[in-house]
N, CA, C and O of each residue as an XYZ file, in Angstrom:
500
protein
N    -162.274    214.823    164.338
C    -163.668    214.862    163.940
C    -163.830    215.494    162.556
O    -164.671    215.066    161.766
N    -163.017    216.518    162.269
C    -163.091    217.207    160.976
C    -162.854    216.236    159.814
O    -163.508    216.320    158.775
N    -161.910    215.318    160.010
C    -161.609    214.334    158.971
C    -162.812    213.430    158.695
O    -163.110    213.126    157.540
N    -163.498    213.004    159.750
C    -164.701    212.175    159.577
C    -165.785    212.919    158.813
O    -166.461    212.341    157.961
N    -165.949    214.187    159.112
C    -166.952    214.997    158.406
C    -166.632    215.053    156.920
O    -167.526    214.915    156.085
N    -165.356    215.255    156.585
C    -164.942    215.296    155.175
C    -165.202    213.957    154.485
O    -165.684    213.921    153.352
N    -164.889    212.879    155.158
C    -165.076    211.548    154.572
C    -166.551    211.282    154.307
O    -166.922    210.873    153.207
N    -167.385    211.509    155.302
C    -168.807    211.206    155.119
C    -169.481    212.181    154.156
O    -170.431    211.815    153.463
N    -168.998    213.405    154.112
C    -169.483    214.344    153.090
C    -169.138    213.824    151.695
O    -169.971    213.852    150.789
N    -167.916    213.356    151.533
C    -167.476    212.841    150.236
C    -168.316    211.640    149.810
O    -168.593    211.464    148.623
N    -168.714    210.831    150.752
C    -169.483    209.622    150.437
C    -170.989    209.889    150.316
O    -171.763    208.964    150.071
N    -171.399    211.128    150.485
C    -172.833    211.441    150.479
C    -173.358    211.832    149.100
O    -174.510    212.250    148.978
N    -172.547    211.704    148.076
C    -172.941    212.134    146.734
C    -172.876    210.950    145.766
O    -171.899    210.201    145.754
N    -173.916    210.791    144.963
C    -173.989    209.673    144.022
C    -172.846    209.679    143.010
O    -172.284    208.629    142.700
N    -172.504    210.847    142.503
C    -171.410    210.938    141.530
C    -170.098    210.470    142.146
O    -169.343    209.733    141.512
N    -169.826    210.888    143.363
C    -168.582    210.483    144.017
C    -168.569    208.987    144.319
O    -167.520    208.348    144.251
N    -169.726    208.431    144.648
C    -169.798    206.979    144.851
C    -169.511    206.238    143.549
O    -168.846    205.203    143.549
N    -170.017    206.774    142.443
C    -169.747    206.162    141.137
C    -168.256    206.246    140.801
O    -167.683    205.302    140.257
N    -167.642    207.363    141.122
C    -166.199    207.509    140.875
C    -165.426    206.456    141.661
O    -164.505    205.836    141.130
N    -165.795    206.253    142.914
C    -165.131    205.234    143.730
C    -165.302    203.862    143.096
O    -164.351    203.083    143.023
N    -166.508    203.566    142.641
C    -166.757    202.266    142.005
C    -165.916    202.110    140.734
O    -165.332    201.052    140.500
N    -165.857    203.160    139.919
C    -165.045    203.103    138.702
C    -163.569    202.895    139.029
O    -162.890    202.096    138.384
N    -163.081    203.615    140.028
C    -161.672    203.492    140.402
C    -161.356    202.162    141.080
O    -160.193    201.770    141.171
N    -162.385    201.472    141.552
C    -162.139    200.146    142.132
C    -161.702    199.156    141.054
O    -161.149    198.100    141.362
N    -161.951    199.498    139.793
C    -161.542    198.655    138.663
C    -160.099    198.936    138.253
O    -159.499    198.166    137.502
N    -159.544    200.048    138.753
C    -158.162    200.402    138.426
C    -158.012    201.901    138.279
O    -158.998    202.637    138.254
N    -156.790    202.340    138.182
C    -156.497    203.774    138.079
C    -157.059    204.352    136.774
O    -157.147    203.663    135.758
N    -157.434    205.626    136.832
C    -157.992    206.315    135.671
C    -157.510    207.754    135.643
O    -157.245    208.349    136.687
N    -157.399    208.310    134.442
C    -157.123    209.741    134.344
C    -158.462    210.474    134.262
O    -159.508    209.857    134.060
N    -158.415    211.774    134.418
C    -159.634    212.578    134.442
C    -160.434    212.395    133.157
O    -161.660    212.289    133.206
N    -159.763    212.356    132.011
C    -160.492    212.236    130.738
C    -161.281    210.933    130.672
O    -162.354    210.899    130.070
N    -160.782    209.877    131.268
C    -161.514    208.615    131.297
C    -162.732    208.706    132.210
O    -163.798    208.180    131.888
N    -162.572    209.367    133.337
C    -163.694    209.524    134.267
C    -164.752    210.432    133.655
O    -165.948    210.174    133.792
N    -164.321    211.488    132.984
C    -165.246    212.395    132.284
C    -166.072    211.610    131.277
O    -167.292    211.760    131.212
N    -165.417    210.789    130.510
C    -166.109    209.991    129.499
C    -167.089    209.007    130.140
O    -168.227    208.877    129.692
N    -166.645    208.323    131.180
C    -167.494    207.328    131.841
C    -168.741    207.961    132.445
O    -169.838    207.412    132.339
N    -168.568    209.116    133.077
C    -169.699    209.775    133.749
C    -170.517    210.643    132.802
O    -171.627    211.059    133.135
N    -169.966    210.913    131.622
C    -170.637    211.776    130.648
C    -170.926    213.151    131.268
O    -172.032    213.681    131.156
N    -169.907    213.706    131.919
C    -169.990    215.009    132.580
C    -168.870    215.895    132.061
O    -167.908    215.423    131.456
N    -169.016    217.182    132.307
C    -167.957    218.102    131.908
C    -166.787    217.986    132.881
O    -166.963    217.646    134.051
N    -165.594    218.276    132.376
C    -164.374    218.103    133.155
C    -164.344    218.901    134.453
O    -163.921    218.353    135.471
N    -164.773    220.177    134.478
C    -164.716    220.903    135.755
C    -165.563    220.263    136.854
O    -165.173    220.259    138.021
N    -166.709    219.729    136.482
C    -167.572    219.083    137.471
C    -166.915    217.812    138.016
O    -166.950    217.559    139.220
N    -166.324    217.025    137.134
C    -165.626    215.807    137.558
C    -164.437    216.176    138.443
O    -164.204    215.540    139.471
N    -163.696    217.188    138.050
C    -162.540    217.617    138.849
C    -162.960    218.071    140.236
O    -162.256    217.812    141.213
N    -164.099    218.745    140.335
C    -164.614    219.152    141.641
C    -164.844    217.926    142.522
O    -164.410    217.894    143.673
N    -165.529    216.917    141.978
C    -165.820    215.710    142.753
C    -164.537    214.957    143.127
O    -164.424    214.427    144.232
N    -163.584    214.914    142.210
C    -162.295    214.280    142.521
C    -161.596    215.029    143.652
O    -160.975    214.414    144.519
N    -161.697    216.347    143.639
C    -161.093    217.154    144.693
C    -161.694    216.866    146.063
O    -160.976    216.788    147.061
N    -163.018    216.710    146.104
C    -163.696    216.392    147.370
C    -163.223    215.033    147.883
O    -162.934    214.876    149.069
N    -163.146    214.060    146.989
C    -162.689    212.727    147.392
C    -161.232    212.739    147.841
O    -160.866    212.062    148.802
N    -160.417    213.500    147.152
C    -158.993    213.591    147.525
C    -158.838    214.287    148.873
O    -158.065    213.847    149.724
N    -159.571    215.365    149.058
C    -159.522    216.113    150.324
C    -159.942    215.222    151.500
O    -159.451    215.387    152.617
N    -160.847    214.284    151.243
C    -161.302    213.368    152.289
C    -160.317    212.224    152.512
O    -160.492    211.424    153.431
N    -159.282    212.144    151.675
C    -158.280    211.105    151.836
C    -158.656    209.782    151.194
O    -158.059    208.751    151.503
N    -159.651    209.798    150.294
C    -160.107    208.562    149.671
C    -159.437    208.296    148.322
O    -159.505    207.185    147.795
N    -158.792    209.319    147.770
C    -158.094    209.185    146.495
C    -156.670    209.675    146.636
O    -156.345    210.481    147.508
N    -155.829    209.163    145.753
C    -154.486    209.718    145.634
C    -154.198    209.920    144.150
O    -154.775    209.265    143.282
N    -153.299    210.837    143.900
C    -152.927    211.183    142.534
C    -151.473    210.805    142.317
O    -150.665    210.780    143.245
N    -151.171    210.514    141.067
C    -149.768    210.336    140.696
C    -149.606    210.834    139.270
O    -150.544    210.832    138.473
N    -148.411    211.251    138.984
C    -148.106    211.736    137.635
C    -147.549    210.613    136.783
O    -146.717    209.820    137.224
N    -148.028    210.569    135.561
C    -147.448    209.702    134.531
C    -147.159    210.627    133.370
O    -148.034    210.935    132.561
N    -145.926    211.061    133.304
C    -145.580    212.054    132.292
C    -146.294    213.353    132.611
O    -146.123    213.923    133.689
N    -147.093    213.810    131.669
C    -147.825    215.069    131.838
C    -149.215    214.868    132.432
O    -149.939    215.840    132.647
N    -149.592    213.631    132.698
C    -150.949    213.322    133.107
C    -151.035    212.989    134.580
O    -150.115    212.420    135.167
N    -152.155    213.355    135.159
C    -152.426    213.014    136.549
C    -153.412    211.855    136.563
O    -154.490    211.922    135.971
N    -153.022    210.809    137.241
C    -153.809    209.595    137.322
C    -154.361    209.478    138.744
O    -153.651    209.717    139.721
N    -155.626    209.111    138.841
C    -156.266    208.930    140.147
C    -156.430    207.450    140.451
O    -156.670    206.626    139.569
N    -156.291    207.149    141.740
C    -156.551    205.802    142.219
C    -157.056    205.893    143.652
O    -156.873    206.908    144.324
N    -157.684    204.838    144.101
C    -158.191    204.814    145.469
C    -157.032    204.794    146.451
O    -156.013    204.145    146.216
N    -157.200    205.506    147.545
C    -156.175    205.528    148.596
C    -156.713    204.764    149.800
O    -157.467    205.303    150.610
N    -156.319    203.525    149.899
C    -156.773    202.702    151.009
C    -155.642    202.437    152.000
O    -155.603    201.400    152.664
N    -154.728    203.396    152.082
C    -153.567    203.208    152.952
C    -153.940    203.254    154.435
O    -153.249    202.652    155.257
N    -155.016    203.953    154.791
C    -155.470    203.968    156.180
C    -156.544    202.902    156.356
O    -157.407    202.737    155.493
N    -156.495    202.196    157.444
C    -157.412    201.090    157.693
C    -158.874    201.533    157.634
O    -159.693    200.854    157.016
N    -159.213    202.645    158.258
C    -160.596    203.123    158.260
C    -161.060    203.427    156.844
O    -162.164    203.041    156.459
N    -160.222    204.121    156.058
C    -160.574    204.427    154.671
C    -160.713    203.150    153.851
O    -161.617    203.034    153.024
N    -159.822    202.197    154.078
C    -159.892    200.919    153.358
C    -161.225    200.235    153.637
O    -161.866    199.714    152.725
N    -161.634    200.238    154.891
C    -162.914    199.633    155.271
C    -164.075    200.329    154.570
O    -164.969    199.668    154.042
N    -164.066    201.646    154.561
C    -165.142    202.400    153.903
C    -165.163    202.147    152.398
O    -166.227    201.941    151.815
N    -163.995    202.163    151.775
C    -163.919    201.946    150.325
C    -164.425    200.548    149.979
O    -165.208    200.385    149.043
N    -163.990    199.555    150.717
C    -164.455    198.187    150.465
C    -165.966    198.106    150.644
O    -166.649    197.460    149.849
N    -166.492    198.754    151.673
C    -167.933    198.739    151.920
C    -168.703    199.391    150.777
O    -169.722    198.864    150.332
N    -168.219    200.531    150.302
C    -168.885    201.233    149.204
C    -168.856    200.380    147.940
O    -169.880    200.195    147.283
N    -167.684    199.866    147.608
C    -167.535    199.074    146.383
C    -168.409    197.819    146.442
O    -168.988    197.405    145.437
N    -168.494    197.230    147.615
C    -169.307    196.032    147.797
C    -170.798    196.329    147.655
O    -171.537    195.520    147.094
N    -171.246    197.475    148.152
C    -172.668    197.833    148.135
C    -173.148    198.323    146.773
O    -174.338    198.244    146.472
N    -172.234    198.827    145.952
C    -172.610    199.317    144.625
C    -172.306    198.201    143.627
O    -171.148    197.846    143.406
N    -173.350    197.664    143.039
C    -173.133    196.577    142.081
C    -172.707    197.154    140.733
O    -172.900    198.339    140.462
N    -172.136    196.314    139.909
C    -171.774    196.744    138.564
C    -173.017    197.177    137.783
O    -172.918    197.999    136.872
N    -174.178    196.635    138.130
C    -175.431    197.047    137.481
C    -175.716    198.527    137.734
O    -176.247    199.226    136.871
N    -175.353    198.994    138.931
C    -175.606    200.395    139.302
C    -174.775    201.370    138.469
O    -175.152    202.533    138.323
N    -173.666    200.914    137.932
C    -172.798    201.759    137.107
C    -172.594    201.138    135.722
O    -171.568    201.347    135.076
N    -173.579    200.384    135.290
C    -173.481    199.668    134.013
C    -173.200    200.620    132.853
O    -172.302    200.376    132.047
N    -173.972    201.707    132.771
C    -173.783    202.672    131.685
C    -172.405    203.310    131.743
O    -171.752    203.476    130.713
N    -171.965    203.665    132.924
C    -170.663    204.301    133.089
C    -169.537    203.351    132.693
O    -168.587    203.754    132.022
N    -169.644    202.091    133.108
C    -168.624    201.107    132.752
C    -168.608    200.856    131.246
O    -167.546    200.655    130.657
N    -169.773    200.867    130.633
C    -169.856    200.666    129.183
C    -169.224    201.844    128.439
O    -168.481    201.644    127.478
N    -169.520    203.082    128.883
C    -168.907    204.258    128.251
C    -167.392    204.236    128.407
O    -166.663    204.567    127.472
N    -166.920    203.846    129.584
C    -165.475    203.760    129.825
C    -164.844    202.714    128.908
O    -163.795    202.954    128.310
N    -165.480    201.573    128.803
C    -164.976    200.509    127.934
C    -164.903    200.991    126.483
O    -163.898    200.769    125.809
N    -165.955    201.644    126.003
C    -165.974    202.148    124.627
C    -164.934    203.236    124.418
O    -164.294    203.291    123.367
N    -164.762    204.094    125.402
C    -163.777    205.171    125.323
C    -162.372    204.597    125.188
O    -161.577    205.056    124.368
N    -162.079    203.598    125.995
C    -160.749    202.981    125.953
C    -160.539    202.198    124.668
O    -159.424    202.133    124.151
N    -161.599    201.609    124.156
C    -161.482    200.820    122.933
C    -161.239    201.714    121.724
O    -160.398    201.412    120.877
N    -161.971    202.802    121.650
C    -161.880    203.702    120.505
C    -160.611    204.536    120.552
O    -159.962    204.736    119.525
N    -160.260    205.012    121.706
C    -159.132    205.915    121.854
C    -158.192    205.414    122.934
O    -158.442    205.632    124.120
N    -157.120    204.749    122.547
C    -156.155    204.345    123.574
C    -155.708    205.561    124.385
O    -155.506    206.641    123.830
N    -155.559    205.387    125.667
C    -155.285    206.486    126.584
C    -154.072    207.313    126.183
O    -154.126    208.541    126.254
N    -152.999    206.691    125.772
C    -151.811    207.456    125.400
C    -152.094    208.367    124.216
O    -151.587    209.488    124.162
N    -152.907    207.894    123.258
C    -153.265    208.710    122.099
C    -154.101    209.902    122.531
O    -153.879    211.016    122.056
N    -155.047    209.688    123.414
C    -155.896    210.769    123.911
C    -155.047    211.803    124.641
O    -155.178    213.006    124.413
N    -154.189    211.325    125.506
C    -153.341    212.230    126.281
C    -152.436    213.036    125.350
O    -152.276    214.244    125.530
N    -151.844    212.373    124.359
C    -150.972    213.073    123.425
C    -151.745    214.113    122.630
O    -151.274    215.237    122.457
N    -152.942    213.746    122.138
C    -153.756    214.675    121.359
C    -154.174    215.879    122.214
O    -154.131    217.020    121.753
N    -154.575    215.616    123.450
C    -154.993    216.693    124.348
C    -153.816    217.637    124.625
O    -153.992    218.855    124.636
N    -152.632    217.088    124.846
C    -151.460    217.916    125.104
C    -151.128    218.756    123.877
O    -150.730    219.913    124.014
N    -151.283    218.199    122.696
C    -151.042    218.954    121.461
C    -152.017    220.127    121.366
O    -151.623    221.232    120.995
N    -153.285    219.890    121.700
C    -154.282    220.956    121.671
C    -153.936    222.065    122.668
O    -154.099    223.250    122.374
N    -153.462    221.672    123.833
C    -153.075    222.647    124.856
C    -151.879    223.457    124.352
O    -151.861    224.684    124.456
N    -150.885    222.761    123.809
C    -149.682    223.433    123.299
C    -150.006    224.394    122.166
O    -149.372    225.442    122.037
N    -150.999    224.040    121.338
C    -151.379    224.888    120.206
C    -152.349    226.003    120.611
O    -152.741    226.822    119.779
N    -152.729    226.029    121.878
C    -153.625    227.075    122.361
C    -155.082    226.858    122.006
O    -155.882    227.789    122.110
N    -155.445    225.670    121.594
C    -156.829    225.367    121.250
C    -157.688    225.151    122.478
O    -158.913    225.259    122.427
N    -157.022    224.841    123.592
C    -157.765    224.601    124.838
C    -157.307    225.587    125.874
O    -157.798    225.570    127.003
């Protein structure tokens, strides 16, 4: 029962639903989700944590970066994810998808990741 509570709690927030919709288009790193949602990184990370704790997301490392993607490995979660993605039209996240597209166009992900790592190494962040 505890798992169901976590899942439905995770799905009860508009921001988390938008994250699911964005990730239905493919894997994203936190900086891409931050850009798409136009939110600060700690807030986005909080929402990603709730979704991960509910078993709806999985993480993987690509070099120094953590990439998020939908975790539909369990049948029940797959059904919920498909239902959410189906119910949220691209119109509902039009602005977010446009910001993501512009972010990727202006700054290729590898360049962003490299620049961010340089800032971290130099103590700027």
